[in-house]
KOLVO-280889 format. One record per residue: residue number from 1; residue in three letters; chain; x, z, y of N, C-alpha, C, O in turn. Coordinates in steps of 0.001 Angstrom, whole numbers. Example, Ala and Ser with C-alpha at 12.3 -4.5 7.8 and 13.67 -1.06 7.14 Angstrom:
+-----+-----+---+---------+---------+---------+---------+---------+---------+---------+---------+---------+---------+---------+---------+
|   k |   r | c |      nx |      nz |      ny |     cax |     caz |     cay |      cx |      cz |      cy |      ox |      oz |      oy |
+-----+-----+---+---------+---------+---------+---------+---------+---------+---------+---------+---------+---------+---------+---------+
|   1 | ALA | A |   13190 |    7800 |   -5690 |   12300 |    7800 |   -4500 |   13200 |    7800 |   -3300 |   14236 |    8465 |   -3319 |
|   2 | SER | A |   12850 |    7080 |   -2250 |   13670 |    7140 |   -1060 |   12900 |    7870 |      30 |   13409 |    8039 |    1138 |
+-----+-----+---+---------+---------+---------+---------+---------+---------+---------+---------+---------+---------+---------+---------+
***
This chain:
+-----+-----+---+---------+---------+---------+---------+---------+---------+---------+---------+---------+---------+---------+---------+
|   k |   r | c |      nx |      nz |      ny |     cax |     caz |     cay |      cx |      cz |      cy |      ox |      oz |      oy |
+-----+-----+---+---------+---------+---------+---------+---------+---------+---------+---------+---------+---------+---------+---------+
|   1 | MET | A |  -51088 |   90003 |   -6130 |  -50028 |   89619 |   -5221 |  -50463 |   88374 |   -4467 |  -51179 |   87529 |   -5005 |
|   2 | TYR | A |  -50034 |   88268 |   -3244 |  -50336 |   87103 |   -2428 |  -49030 |   86349 |   -2168 |  -48140 |   86856 |   -1486 |
|   3 | VAL | A |  -48924 |   85135 |   -2715 |  -47752 |   84296 |   -2512 |  -47998 |   83408 |   -1303 |  -48977 |   82663 |   -1255 |
|   4 | LYS | A |  -47098 |   83493 |    -326 |  -47252 |   82736 |     913 |  -46594 |   81362 |     850 |  -47044 |   80418 |    1499 |
|   5 | ALA | A |  -45513 |   81257 |      55 |  -44777 |   79985 |      18 |  -43760 |   80007 |   -1109 |  -43391 |   81064 |   -1619 |
|   6 | ILE | A |  -43320 |   78827 |   -1480 |  -42109 |   78702 |   -2294 |  -41001 |   78481 |   -1280 |  -40956 |   77440 |    -623 |
|   7 | SER | A |  -40117 |   79441 |   -1149 |  -39095 |   79350 |    -101 |  -37819 |   78669 |    -577 |  -36990 |   78257 |     234 |
|   8 | TRP | A |  -37665 |   78553 |   -1893 |  -36477 |   77913 |   -2455 |  -36803 |   77465 |   -3866 |  -37529 |   78146 |   -4589 |
|   9 | MET | A |  -36266 |   76321 |   -4255 |  -36381 |   75870 |   -5625 |  -35072 |   75233 |   -6042 |  -34470 |   74470 |   -5286 |
|  10 | GLY | A |  -34640 |   75548 |   -7245 |  -33455 |   74922 |   -7801 |  -33756 |   74429 |   -9197 |  -34504 |   75060 |   -9943 |
|  11 | VAL | A |  -33165 |   73290 |   -9548 |  -33344 |   72766 |  -10900 |  -32036 |   72129 |  -11357 |  -31396 |   71373 |  -10627 |
|  12 | LYS | A |  -31668 |   72458 |  -12577 |  -30503 |   71840 |  -13215 |  -31043 |   70752 |  -14136 |  -31980 |   70989 |  -14898 |
|  13 | THR | A |  -30454 |   69556 |  -14067 |  -30997 |   68447 |  -14836 |  -29913 |   67477 |  -15281 |  -28918 |   67254 |  -14590 |
|  14 | GLU | A |  -30143 |   66908 |  -16460 |  -29304 |   65810 |  -16952 |  -29612 |   64535 |  -16165 |  -28787 |   63623 |  -16108 |
|  15 | LYS | A |  -30801 |   64471 |  -15559 |  -31226 |   63303 |  -14789 |  -30955 |   63526 |  -13298 |  -31822 |   63316 |  -12450 |
|  16 | PHE | A |  -29742 |   63951 |  -13011 |  -29333 |   64288 |  -11650 |  -29539 |   63116 |  -10687 |  -30132 |   63285 |   -9622 |
|  17 | ASP | A |  -29052 |   61932 |  -11059 |  -29154 |   60774 |  -10163 |  -30612 |   60411 |   -9885 |  -30980 |   60119 |   -8748 |
|  18 | GLU | A |  -31441 |   60430 |  -10940 |  -32843 |   60076 |  -10776 |  -33580 |   61085 |   -9897 |  -34361 |   60704 |   -9025 |
|  19 | LEU | A |  -33330 |   62359 |  -10130 |  -34032 |   63390 |   -9359 |  -33583 |   63404 |   -7900 |  -34411 |   63536 |   -6999 |
|  20 | THR | A |  -32285 |   63270 |   -7663 |  -31828 |   63237 |   -6271 |  -32332 |   61983 |   -5559 |  -32637 |   62037 |   -4367 |
|  21 | ARG | A |  -32426 |   60855 |   -6269 |  -32983 |   59640 |   -5675 |  -34454 |   59862 |   -5300 |  -34900 |   59422 |   -4240 |
|  22 | PHE | A |  -35204 |   60545 |   -6171 |  -36601 |   60859 |   -5874 |  -36720 |   61674 |   -4590 |  -37536 |   61351 |   -3727 |
|  23 | PHE | A |  -35916 |   62727 |   -4456 |  -35994 |   63558 |   -3254 |  -35561 |   62782 |   -2003 |  -36134 |   62967 |    -929 |
|  24 | ARG | A |  -34550 |   61915 |   -2144 |  -34063 |   61131 |   -1004 |  -35031 |   60017 |    -608 |  -35447 |   59915 |     546 |
|  25 | GLU | A |  -35379 |   59185 |   -1593 |  -36069 |   57932 |   -1298 |  -37595 |   58023 |   -1321 |  -38262 |   57323 |    -559 |
|  26 | VAL | A |  -38147 |   58861 |   -2168 |  -39602 |   58969 |   -2246 |  -40116 |   60055 |   -1301 |  -41042 |   59821 |    -524 |
|  27 | LEU | A |  -39507 |   61249 |   -1372 |  -39948 |   62346 |    -511 |  -39274 |   62333 |     862 |  -39699 |   63048 |    1770 |
|  28 | ASN | A |  -38229 |   61527 |    1013 |  -37495 |   61406 |    2283 |  -36984 |   62750 |    2800 |  -37032 |   63015 |    4002 |
|  29 | LEU | A |  -36499 |   63589 |    1901 |  -35954 |   64880 |    2322 |  -34513 |   64701 |    2785 |  -33729 |   64025 |    2119 |
|  30 | PRO | A |  -34159 |   65298 |    3912 |  -32778 |   65194 |    4375 |  -31831 |   66018 |    3505 |  -32191 |   67079 |    2994 |
|  31 | VAL | A |  -30616 |   65502 |    3350 |  -29569 |   66189 |    2599 |  -28843 |   67136 |    3542 |  -28344 |   66728 |    4591 |
|  32 | MET | A |  -28789 |   68403 |    3154 |  -28091 |   69404 |    3963 |  -26649 |   69581 |    3498 |  -25760 |   69897 |    4290 |
|  33 | SER | A |  -26433 |   69373 |    2200 |  -25100 |   69563 |    1623 |  -25036 |   68741 |     341 |  -26021 |   68615 |    -387 |
|  34 | GLU | A |  -23856 |   68187 |      85 |  -23710 |   67390 |   -1127 |  -22280 |   67472 |   -1632 |  -21321 |   67356 |    -869 |
|  35 | GLU | A |  -22164 |   67674 |   -2930 |  -20867 |   67627 |   -3595 |  -21106 |   67111 |   -5002 |  -22237 |   66777 |   -5357 |
|  36 | ARG | A |  -20071 |   67043 |   -5793 |  -20212 |   66505 |   -7149 |  -21244 |   67304 |   -7937 |  -21099 |   68516 |   -8096 |
|  37 | ASP | A |  -22275 |   66642 |   -8427 |  -23322 |   67235 |   -9261 |  -24078 |   68384 |   -8576 |  -24527 |   69318 |   -9241 |
|  38 | PHE | A |  -24213 |   68311 |   -7259 |  -24958 |   69347 |   -6534 |  -25386 |   68811 |   -5172 |  -24554 |   68358 |   -4386 |
|  39 | VAL | A |  -26692 |   68864 |   -4895 |  -27221 |   68432 |   -3599 |  -28244 |   69460 |   -3123 |  -29050 |   69960 |   -3907 |
|  40 | VAL | A |  -28198 |   69766 |   -1826 |  -29178 |   70655 |   -1202 |  -30014 |   69818 |    -241 |  -29486 |   69186 |     674 |
|  41 | PHE | A |  -31329 |   69826 |    -465 |  -32278 |   69145 |     404 |  -33024 |   70193 |    1226 |  -33158 |   71345 |     814 |
|  42 | GLN | A |  -33509 |   69773 |    2399 |  -34262 |   70711 |    3231 |  -35624 |   70137 |    3572 |  -35753 |   68975 |    3958 |
|  43 | LEU | A |  -36638 |   70980 |    3422 |  -37997 |   70602 |    3787 |  -38200 |   70831 |    5285 |  -37404 |   71530 |    5911 |
|  44 | PRO | A |  -39244 |   70257 |    5864 |  -39476 |   70418 |    7305 |  -39579 |   71870 |    7770 |  -39228 |   72176 |    8909 |
|  45 | ASN | A |  -40060 |   72772 |    6901 |  -40182 |   74177 |    7291 |  -38890 |   74967 |    7056 |  -38885 |   76191 |    7187 |
|  46 | LYS | A |  -37801 |   74280 |    6712 |  -36456 |   74847 |    6485 |  -36257 |   75417 |    5083 |  -35167 |   75901 |    4779 |
|  47 | ASP | A |  -37279 |   75375 |    4215 |  -37084 |   75776 |    2826 |  -36180 |   74755 |    2154 |  -36067 |   73617 |    2610 |
|  48 | GLN | A |  -35534 |   75169 |    1064 |  -34548 |   74304 |     431 |  -34873 |   74013 |   -1024 |  -35480 |   74821 |   -1726 |
|  49 | VAL | A |  -34448 |   72831 |   -1451 |  -34491 |   72419 |   -2845 |  -33059 |   72074 |   -3227 |  -32417 |   71244 |   -2583 |
|  50 | GLU | A |  -32563 |   72718 |   -4281 |  -31210 |   72457 |   -4757 |  -31285 |   71799 |   -6126 |  -32005 |   72258 |   -7012 |
|  51 | VAL | A |  -30530 |   70717 |   -6287 |  -30491 |   70000 |   -7555 |  -29076 |   70113 |   -8102 |  -28098 |   69770 |   -7437 |
|  52 | PHE | A |  -28996 |   70608 |   -9342 |  -27726 |   70828 |  -10024 |  -27594 |   69833 |  -11161 |  -28479 |   69740 |  -12012 |
|  53 | GLY | A |  -26499 |   69091 |  -11183 |  -26233 |   68192 |  -12299 |  -25558 |   68941 |  -13436 |  -25319 |   70144 |  -13327 |
|  54 | PRO | A |  -25247 |   68250 |  -14520 |  -24682 |   68898 |  -15705 |  -23408 |   69708 |  -15442 |  -23199 |   70746 |  -16069 |
|  55 | SER | A |  -22559 |   69247 |  -14526 |  -21321 |   69985 |  -14263 |  -21337 |   70666 |  -12895 |  -20290 |   71069 |  -12388 |
|  56 | GLY | A |  -22519 |   70794 |  -12300 |  -22641 |   71454 |  -11008 |  -22538 |   72961 |  -11127 |  -22367 |   73491 |  -12225 |
|  57 | PRO | A |  -22643 |   73660 |   -9990 |  -22586 |   75126 |  -10021 |  -23793 |   75710 |  -10759 |  -24706 |   74986 |  -11157 |
|  58 | ASN | A |  -23777 |   77013 |  -10929 |  -24853 |   77739 |  -11633 |  -25036 |   77247 |  -13056 |  -26111 |   76787 |  -13442 |
|  59 | GLN | A |  -23972 |   77352 |  -13822 |  -23994 |   76911 |  -15210 |  -24944 |   77728 |  -16075 |  -25248 |   77328 |  -17199 |
|  60 | ASP | A |  -25419 |   78870 |  -15572 |  -26345 |   79690 |  -16356 |  -27793 |   79212 |  -16238 |  -28671 |   79737 |  -16923 |
|  61 | PHE | A |  -28053 |   78228 |  -15382 |  -29410 |   77674 |  -15287 |  -29748 |   76944 |  -16576 |  -28902 |   76254 |  -17146 |
|  62 | VAL | A |  -30974 |   77095 |  -17031 |  -31457 |   76359 |  -18189 |  -31785 |   74940 |  -17725 |  -32531 |   74771 |  -16761 |
|  63 | PRO | A |  -31242 |   73914 |  -18392 |  -31519 |   72537 |  -17954 |  -33017 |   72229 |  -17930 |  -33773 |   72652 |  -18804 |
|  64 | ASP | A |  -33417 |   71484 |  -16907 |  -34790 |   71014 |  -16715 |  -35817 |   72136 |  -16682 |  -36968 |   71951 |  -17077 |
|  65 | SER | A |  -35392 |   73290 |  -16212 |  -36301 |   74426 |  -16039 |  -36064 |   74995 |  -14645 |  -35076 |   75694 |  -14421 |
|  66 | PRO | A |  -36958 |   74702 |  -13710 |  -36745 |   75135 |  -12321 |  -36671 |   76656 |  -12164 |  -37226 |   77418 |  -12956 |
|  67 | VAL | A |  -35977 |   77053 |  -11132 |  -35980 |   78435 |  -10666 |  -36618 |   78378 |   -9286 |  -36205 |   77582 |   -8442 |
|  68 | CYS | A |  -37620 |   79217 |   -9052 |  -38340 |   79181 |   -7778 |  -38250 |   80520 |   -7071 |  -38320 |   81575 |   -7702 |
|  69 | GLY | A |  -38095 |   80468 |   -5761 |  -38138 |   81659 |   -4917 |  -39476 |   81699 |   -4207 |  -39811 |   80782 |   -3457 |
|  70 | PHE | A |  -40239 |   82749 |   -4435 |  -41572 |   82883 |   -3856 |  -41558 |   83912 |   -2730 |  -41018 |   85006 |   -2890 |
|  71 | LEU | A |  -42147 |   83560 |   -1601 |  -42295 |   84470 |    -471 |  -43627 |   85194 |    -607 |  -44674 |   84561 |    -735 |
|  72 | VAL | A |  -43583 |   86523 |    -580 |  -44797 |   87331 |    -736 |  -44927 |   88294 |     438 |  -43956 |   88560 |    1146 |
|  73 | ASP | A |  -46141 |   88816 |     637 |  -46373 |   89820 |    1670 |  -45766 |   91161 |    1298 |  -45188 |   91842 |    2146 |
|  74 | ASP | A |  -45895 |   91544 |      33 |  -45498 |   92883 |    -413 |  -44612 |   92767 |   -1643 |  -45109 |   92574 |   -2752 |
|  75 | ILE | A |  -43297 |   92884 |   -1454 |  -42356 |   92707 |   -2557 |  -42506 |   93803 |   -3610 |  -42288 |   93547 |   -4794 |
|  76 | GLU | A |  -42870 |   94999 |   -3208 |  -43058 |   96090 |   -4177 |  -44251 |   95809 |   -5090 |  -44166 |   95996 |   -6304 |
|  77 | GLN | A |  -45348 |   95366 |   -4511 |  -46517 |   95014 |   -5309 |  -46181 |   93851 |   -6243 |  -46552 |   93863 |   -7416 |
|  78 | ALA | A |  -45487 |   92865 |   -5723 |  -45094 |   91720 |   -6554 |  -44222 |   92182 |   -7716 |  -44416 |   91745 |   -8850 |
|  79 | ARG | A |  -43265 |   93061 |   -7440 |  -42389 |   93597 |   -8487 |  -43207 |   94270 |   -9578 |  -42987 |   94022 |  -10764 |
|  80 | ASP | A |  -44141 |   95112 |   -9188 |  -44974 |   95821 |  -10163 |  -45779 |   94848 |  -11018 |  -45871 |   95021 |  -12233 |
|  81 | GLU | A |  -46360 |   93833 |  -10393 |  -47165 |   92865 |  -11137 |  -46314 |   92012 |  -12071 |  -46746 |   91674 |  -13173 |
|  82 | LEU | A |  -45109 |   91665 |  -11635 |  -44212 |   90883 |  -12488 |  -43779 |   91689 |  -13708 |  -43751 |   91170 |  -14824 |
|  83 | ILE | A |  -43444 |   92954 |  -13494 |  -43053 |   93826 |  -14608 |  -44217 |   93958 |  -15587 |  -44030 |   93854 |  -16799 |
|  84 | GLN | A |  -45400 |   94184 |  -15066 |  -46584 |   94342 |  -15906 |  -46847 |   93073 |  -16735 |  -47312 |   93163 |  -17871 |
|  85 | ALA | A |  -46555 |   91908 |  -16176 |  -46778 |   90640 |  -16870 |  -45612 |   90271 |  -17791 |  -45679 |   89263 |  -18494 |
|  86 | GLY | A |  -44542 |   91078 |  -17793 |  -43395 |   90790 |  -18649 |  -42515 |   89670 |  -18141 |  -41788 |   89051 |  -18917 |
|  87 | ILE | A |  -42571 |   89401 |  -16848 |  -41795 |   88318 |  -16248 |  -40428 |   88838 |  -15806 |  -40326 |   89866 |  -15137 |
|  88 | VAL | A |  -39386 |   88111 |  -16191 |  -38039 |   88424 |  -15725 |  -37898 |   87808 |  -14338 |  -38190 |   86627 |  -14153 |
|  89 | TYR | A |  -37460 |   88582 |  -13382 |  -37356 |   88097 |  -12014 |  -36129 |   88715 |  -11357 |  -35477 |   89591 |  -11925 |
|  90 | GLN | A |  -35832 |   88249 |  -10163 |  -34734 |   88799 |   -9366 |  -35173 |   88773 |   -7913 |  -35673 |   87759 |   -7428 |
|  91 | CYS | A |  -34986 |   89889 |   -7219 |  -35292 |   89923 |   -5782 |  -34138 |   89308 |   -5008 |  -33005 |   89269 |   -5488 |
|  92 | SER | A |  -34433 |   88832 |   -3816 |  -33372 |   88295 |   -2977 |  -32369 |   89403 |   -2666 |  -32716 |   90584 |   -2657 |
|  93 | GLN | A |  -31147 |   89015 |   -2416 |  -30080 |   89999 |   -2210 |  -30338 |   90923 |   -1030 |  -29913 |   92078 |   -1044 |
|  94 | ASP | A |  -31025 |   90429 |     -13 |  -31286 |   91270 |    1158 |  -32590 |   92054 |    1024 |  -33048 |   92683 |    1978 |
|  95 | MET | A |  -33192 |   92007 |    -193 |  -34432 |   92735 |    -477 |  -35551 |   92347 |     488 |  -36407 |   93162 |     830 |
|  96 | SER | A |  -35524 |   91088 |     917 |  -36619 |   90613 |    1766 |  -37856 |   90419 |     897 |  -37963 |   91020 |    -172 |
|  97 | ARG | A |  -38762 |   89610 |    1333 |  -40015 |   89423 |     604 |  -39965 |   88209 |    -307 |  -40982 |   87541 |    -497 |
|  98 | VAL | A |  -38792 |   87908 |    -878 |  -38653 |   86759 |   -1772 |  -38208 |   87242 |   -3140 |  -37297 |   88062 |   -3253 |
|  99 | PHE | A |  -38862 |   86727 |   -4188 |  -38390 |   86975 |   -5544 |  -38219 |   85634 |   -6243 |  -38869 |   84650 |   -5892 |
| 100 | TYR | A |  -37333 |   85608 |   -7237 |  -36993 |   84380 |   -7943 |  -37403 |   84495 |   -9403 |  -37194 |   85530 |  -10036 |
| 101 | VAL | A |  -37983 |   83436 |   -9928 |  -38414 |   83407 |  -11320 |  -37868 |   82141 |  -11967 |  -38044 |   81038 |  -11450 |
| 102 | LYS | A |  -37197 |   82319 |  -13115 |  -36786 |   81178 |  -13923 |  -37962 |   80798 |  -14805 |  -38467 |   81626 |  -15563 |
| 103 | VAL | A |  -38394 |   79568 |  -14709 |  -39541 |   79118 |  -15487 |  -39307 |   79366 |  -16972 |  -40242 |   79718 |  -17690 |
| 104 | ALA | A |  -38076 |   79189 |  -17444 |  -37765 |   79405 |  -18857 |  -37921 |   80870 |  -19255 |  -38001 |   81168 |  -20447 |
| 105 | ALA | A |  -37967 |   81802 |  -18287 |  -38048 |   83227 |  -18583 |  -39489 |   83732 |  -18624 |  -39720 |   84925 |  -18823 |
| 106 | ILE | A |  -40446 |   82847 |  -18440 |  -41852 |   83276 |  -18480 |  -42296 |   83322 |  -19940 |  -42257 |   82308 |  -20636 |
| 107 | PRO | A |  -42718 |   84504 |  -20403 |  -43090 |   84626 |  -21813 |  -44390 |   83891 |  -22117 |  -45259 |   83779 |  -21254 |
| 108 | PRO | A |  -44523 |   83389 |  -23347 |  -45781 |   82731 |  -23715 |  -46921 |   83720 |  -23790 |  -46707 |   84904 |  -24052 |
| 109 | ARG | A |  -48118 |   83248 |  -23562 |  -49316 |   84098 |  -23673 |  -49764 |   84144 |  -25134 |  -49574 |   83197 |  -25898 |
| 110 | GLY | A |  -50358 |   85264 |  -25487 |  -50940 |   85285 |  -26819 |  -50549 |   86374 |  -27634 |  -50991 |   86477 |  -28779 |
+-----+-----+---+---------+---------+---------+---------+---------+---------+---------+---------+---------+---------+---------+---------+
***
């Protein structure tokens, strides 16, 4: 599979203030949306990073384990390779060329 980009990343963290400060002050990413325990940052290419605090949305996220959306050339090939590797994934709702992987869902090797 050929991964072209990470088109979206989300992370739920107990260190919400520290992580959002890092994205704001160190990486200088603009805030697109902000509410209690949830901030959406945007990269120059329009990709997004979402940070979820302890009481933010997406309560099913595993704390401190990012979820990443990968842009690929061939979503069918990517699907086949992910299944073969035992990776739990989810395709984007519009079945575009993006799939999402929870880092906590990647099985150990061995």
